[in-house]
C-alpha positions in Angstrom: -13.4 24.2 14.5 -9.7 23.6 15.1 -6.9 25.1 12.9 -5.8 21.8 11.4 -6.0 21.8 7.7 -5.6 18.3 5.9 -5.0 17.8 2.3 -6.0 14.4 1.1 -4.9 13.1 -2.3 -7.2 9.9 -3.0 -9.8 8.7 -5.3 -13.5 8.9 -5.2 -13.7 5.1 -5.0 -11.8 4.6 -1.8 -14.2 4.0 1.1 -11.4 4.2 3.6 -10.8 7.8 2.7 -14.5 8.3 3.2 -14.3 6.8 6.6 -11.4 9.0 7.8 -13.0 12.1 6.5 -16.1 11.5 8.5 -13.8 11.3 11.6 -11.8 14.4 10.6 -15.2 16.3 10.3 -16.1 15.1 13.6 -12.9 16.5 15.1 -13.6 20.0 13.4 -10.5 19.5 11.3 -10.8 21.4 7.9 -9.8 19.1 4.8 -9.5 19.3 1.1 -9.9 16.2 -0.8 -8.4 15.8 -4.3 -9.9 12.9 -6.2 -7.2 12.2 -8.7 -9.4 10.6 -11.5 -11.0 14.0 -11.8 -7.8 15.5 -13.5 -7.4 16.7 -16.1 -10.8 16.0 -17.9 -13.3 16.9 -15.1 -11.7 19.6 -13.0 -9.0 22.4 -13.3 -6.1 22.7 -11.2 -3.7 25.8 -10.8 -0.4 25.8 -8.8 0.9 29.2 -8.0 4.6 28.8 -8.0 6.3 30.5 -5.1 3.1 31.6 -3.5 3.3 31.0 0.4 0.1 32.9 1.3 -2.6 30.4 2.7 -5.1 31.9 0.4 -3.3 31.4 -3.1 -1.1 28.2 -3.0 -3.3 25.8 -4.9 -6.4 26.5 -6.8 -9.1 23.9 -7.9 -11.9 24.9 -10.1 -11.4 28.5 -9.1 -11.4 27.8 -5.4 -8.2 28.4 -3.5 -6.9 25.6 -1.2 -5.1 26.8 1.9 -1.7 25.4 2.8 -2.2 22.2 4.7 -0.9 21.3 8.2 -0.8 17.7 7.1 -1.0 15.8 3.8 -2.5 12.2 3.4 -1.1 10.7 0.1 -3.5 7.9 -0.2 -4.3 6.8 -3.8 -3.9 7.7 -7.4 -6.4 6.6 -9.9 -6.3 7.2 -13.8 -9.3 8.7 -15.3 -11.0 7.1 -18.3 -10.0 8.2 -21.7 -12.6 10.7 -23.5 -14.1 8.7 -26.2 -13.1 11.1 -29.1 -9.6 11.6 -27.8 -6.4 10.2 -29.4 -4.7 7.7 -27.3 -1.3 9.4 -27.5 -3.0 12.9 -26.7 -4.7 11.2 -23.7 -1.4 9.8 -22.3 0.2 13.2 -22.8 -2.4 15.0 -20.9 -2.6 12.4 -18.2 1.0 12.6 -17.6 1.2 16.4 -17.6 -1.7 16.6 -15.1 0.0 14.0 -12.8 3.2 16.0 -13.0 1.4 19.2 -12.1 -0.6 17.7 -9.1 2.5 15.8 -7.7 5.0 18.6 -8.4 2.7 21.0 -6.5 2.8 19.1 -3.4 6.2 17.4 -3.2 7.9 20.4 -1.7 5.4 20.9 1.1 7.2 21.1 4.5 4.4 19.6 6.5 3.4 16.2 8.2 3.1 13.5 5.6 1.3 10.2 5.6 3.4 9.4 3.7 5.6 11.4 1.5 5.2 10.2 -2.0 8.9 9.8 -2.5 8.9 7.3 0.5 6.0 5.5 -0.9 7.3 5.0 -4.3 10.6 3.6 -3.0 8.9 1.4 -0.5 6.7 -0.2 -3.3 9.9 -2.0 -4.6 9.7 -5.4 -2.8 13.5 -6.3 -3.5 14.3 -3.0 -1.6 11.9 -3.5 1.3 13.0 -7.2 1.6 16.6 -6.2 1.7 16.0 -3.7 4.4 13.9 -6.1 6.5 16.7 -8.6 6.4 19.3 -6.0 7.4 17.1 -4.8 10.4 16.9 -8.5 11.6 13.5 -9.5 10.5 13.2 -13.1 9.3 12.4 -13.3 5.7 11.6 -16.5 3.7 14.5 -17.8 1.5 14.0 -15.7 -1.6 15.3 -15.3 -5.1 14.0 -12.7 -7.7 14.7 -13.9 -11.1 13.6 -14.6 -14.6 16.3 -17.3 -15.1 14.5 -20.7 -15.7 17.6 -22.5 -14.4 17.7 -20.5 -11.2 14.1 -21.1 -10.7 14.5 -25.0 -11.0 17.5 -24.8 -8.6 15.5 -22.8 -6.2 12.5 -25.2 -6.4 14.9 -28.1 -5.5 16.6 -26.1 -2.5 13.4 -24.7 -1.1 11.4 -27.9 -1.0 8.1 -26.1 -1.5 8.0 -22.8 -3.3 5.6 -19.9 -4.1 5.7 -17.2 -6.7 4.4 -13.7 -6.6 4.8 -10.5 -8.6 7.7 -8.1 -8.0 5.6 -5.0 -8.1 2.3 -5.1 -10.0 -0.5 -7.0 -8.6 -2.6 -7.1 -11.7 -2.5 -7.6 -15.4 -4.5 -6.5 -18.4 -4.9 -9.1 -21.2 -7.3 -8.9 -24.0 -8.9 -5.8 -22.6 -9.7 -7.5 -19.2 -7.8 -6.8 -15.9 -7.1 -9.6 -13.6 -5.4 -9.7 -10.2 -2.3 -11.7 -9.8 -2.2 -13.7 -6.4 0.6 -15.5 -4.7 0.6 -19.1 -6.1 2.3 -22.3 -5.2 4.8 -23.6 -7.8 4.3 -27.2 -8.4 6.7 -29.7 -10.0 4.6 -30.0 -13.1 4.9 -26.2 -13.6 8.6 -26.6 -14.4 7.7 -28.2 -17.7 6.7 -24.6 -18.8 9.3 -22.7 -17.0 11.0 -21.3 -20.1 8.1 -18.8 -20.3 9.1 -17.4 -16.9 12.1 -15.7 -18.6 9.7 -13.0 -20.0 9.3 -11.4 -16.5 11.1 -11.5 -13.3 9.1 -12.8 -10.3 9.8 -13.3 -6.6 10.3 -17.0 -5.7 10.2 -17.9 -2.0 10.1 -21.0 0.2 6.6 -21.9 1.2 6.3 -21.0 4.9 4.0 -23.6 6.9 1.4 -21.3 8.4 -0.2 -21.1 11.9 -1.7 -17.7 11.0 -1.4 -14.9 8.5 -0.7 -11.6 10.4 -1.8 -8.3 9.2 0.0 -5.4 11.1 -1.2 -1.9 10.5 1.1 0.9 11.6 -0.2 4.5 12.0 2.6 6.8 13.2 4.0 4.8 16.1 0.7 2.9 16.9 0.6 -0.8 16.0 -2.7 -2.7 15.3 -2.1 -6.5 14.7 -4.7 -9.1 13.6 -4.2 -12.8 13.1 -6.0 -14.4 10.2 -6.9 -18.1 10.4 -6.1 -18.7 6.7 -5.8 -22.5 7.4 -9.4 -22.7 7.9 -10.2 -22.4 4.2 -8.2 -24.4 1.8 -8.6 -21.7 -0.8 -6.8 -19.2 1.5 -3.8 -21.6 2.4 -1.3 -19.8 0.0 -3.0 -16.3 -0.3 -5.7 -15.6 2.2 -7.2 -12.9 -0.2 -8.5 -15.9 -2.2 -10.7 -17.2 0.6 -14.2 -18.4 -0.2 -15.4 -17.6 3.3 -16.6 -14.1 3.8 -16.3 -14.6 7.6 -12.7 -16.0 7.6 -11.8 -16.1 11.2 -9.8 -13.1 12.4 -8.7 -12.0 16.0 -6.5 -9.2 17.5 -3.2 -10.5 18.7 -0.1 -9.2 20.5 3.4 -9.3 19.0 6.7 -9.6 20.8 8.4 -6.4 21.8 11.5 -7.2 19.7 9.4 -7.7 16.6 7.5 -4.5 17.2 10.8 -2.6 17.5 12.0 -4.1 14.3 8.8 -3.3 12.5 8.9 0.4 13.8 12.6 0.6 12.7 11.6 -0.7 9.2 9.0 2.0 8.8 11.5 4.6 10.0 14.1 3.5 7.5 11.5 3.5 4.7 10.2 6.9 5.8 6.6 5.8 6.1 4.2 7.0 8.7 1.6 4.3 7.6 2.2 0.8 6.5 0.1 -2.4 6.1 2.6 -5.2 6.8 2.0 -8.8 6.1 3.7 -11.6 8.2 3.3 -15.2 8.6 3.5 -16.9 12.0 4.8 -20.3 11.2 3.9 -23.6 12.8 6.8 -23.2 15.3 5.4 -19.8 16.4 8.1 -17.8 14.6 7.1 -14.6 12.6 8.3 -14.2 9.1 8.2 -10.9 7.2 6.6 -11.0 3.7 6.0 -7.5 2.6 4.8 -3.9 3.5 2.2 -2.1 1.4 2.7 1.6 2.2 -1.0 2.4 1.4 -2.7 -0.9 2.1 -6.2 -1.6 3.2 -7.6 -1.8 6.8 -11.3 -1.0 6.8 -12.4 -4.7 7.0 -10.4 -4.9 10.2 -12.1 -2.1 11.7 -15.5 -3.5 10.8 -14.7 -7.0 11.9 -12.6 -6.4 15.1 -13.3 -2.7 15.8 -9.6 -2.0 15.8 -9.9 1.7 15.5 -7.4 2.3 12.7 -9.5 4.8 10.9 -9.7 6.8 14.2 -6.0 6.6 14.5 -5.4 7.8 11.0 -7.7 10.8 11.6 -6.1 11.5 14.9 -2.6 11.6 13.3 -3.6 13.8 10.5 -5.3 16.3 13.0 -2.4 16.5 15.4 -0.3 19.6 15.9 3.0 17.7 15.9 5.5 18.1 13.1 6.9 14.5 13.2 
């Protein structure tokens, strides 16, 4: 057993967390996992303010959690409302629990993958797109707006255009939750464009693709995979809509200048992990789309044996402070 102590903030449903934990255990690194949907209705949590002794900092169900040498802030998931509980009371209890959990860890001076404040700011796509452009990454011609007239002008200027959410990738309507994918805007859609004023969205020029590129960065290590989204018409705009469970993937190498720019973006965002989406266009040029500060990767490990989970476990179990 080594002396690494890893605190993992995640959910019981995240299989990527399960995979990394298996690798931490194999390394002999101690870990404590907080499944966020357990609070506040299934488990108790106590934070001892000002306590620096390893035996008394955080307490879960009466069991002391030692101060961690690294923290993996992976996922937050909302617990279901107890059937008999008033909705207003439920919201109050939920937010108070979140404030306690997050407030207890925010001040930890340890290694973070990644610090919540960095993750929260990075989730704003207008912010990350602006930074990417300043760093020198190529981004699609973009406007973020709810002005119907501005959307019409962008459609004429871009030639072909897509739309995607500014932040939330799902919507709940009539009690059902649905994912919102990137979609192409067609001319006939402009007939109903007035409804676009109810919510801003990201409108971008449609980039003719050679490949979608998923770049996963763990610390300073880079794992790049090319996705042949053109092989399935359903995946042409958003590869997540593929009907092919074996959509062709392969490992790929990126130009050194691009790698330096992506690492610089991660540094400016304050992230030690990121899942970055690029497009390689038909001319071979790489175009930045977005970075997910807690994106998925397990399918890449299973398909291409990339070793991303092992890299995450290694980073969490290292002795370094950076």
